[in-house]
N, C-alpha and C positions, 0 to 999 in steps of 0.2 A: 504494500500500500504506500501511496505517496504520503508525505508528511501532512499535506493539507487534508487528505481523506481521513487520516488517523485523527487529526485535530477535530474535524467536523464530527466524526463518529463519536469521539469521546465527549464533546460538548453536548450533542443531542442525547446521548445515553445518560449523562448526568442530569439534564433537565427532566427527562422522562422518569428517572429514578426519584428525583425530588417530588414529582407529582404522582408517584405511585403507579405509573403506567407499565411497569414491568421492564424486562430486558430488551434491549435493542438487538435484533438479529440481522436485519437487512434494512437498507434505506436507499431511496432515490430522492435526491434533493434537487429541486428546480428553482432557480433564482433569476429574477430579472435584475440586472445590475446597471448602474449608470456610471459612465466614465467621468471621473472628477474633472478632467481637463476639458474634454470635448462635449460632455453632456450626452453622448451617444448611448443608446440602450444596447445591452448585450444580454445573452442568455448563458447562464452557468448551470451545467448539469453534472452532478457528481453522484456516484454510486458507492455504497459501502456495504460489503467489502469491495475494493476496487477491481477485483477479478470476477465480480458477478457477471455471469453471461448476459449478453445483450437481450436475449429472449426473456430472461427473468426481469431485467430492467423494464422492458416493454410491458410485461405482465403486471408488475407493480403499478406502473403508470396507468394502465388500462383499468385495473381494479379500483384505483383512486378516482378515475374519471367516472366509472359506473356508480361508485358510491356517492359522489357529488351530484351526479345526474338524478339519482334516486332522492336525495335530500331536496333538490330543487323541485322535483315533481311533487313530493309530499307537501312542500310549502305551498305550491300553487294550488294543489287540491284543497288544502286547508283554507287558503284565501278564497277560493271559489265557493266553498261551503259557507264561509262567513258572509260573502256577498249574497248568496241565495237566501240565507236566513234573514238578512236585512231587508229583502225585497217584499217579504210577506206583510 
């Protein structure tokens, strides 16, 4: 693992441990970063462990995507139910 990957893994693991979330086994971190000089946006993607196969990285990202989509759908259904109750 690169030093950056090790540092990120340790930092995330410590935060999770402090919040009682359990052990960190694998992570894919996606960050939008801004260059301090030019202001240009960039994308930073790091996996821990760094030798995680690409298909596992893609699988974790897809799992997160589906989880978020489910939360958005549940929220919209809840809002629609509130709107329907208010029309009566």
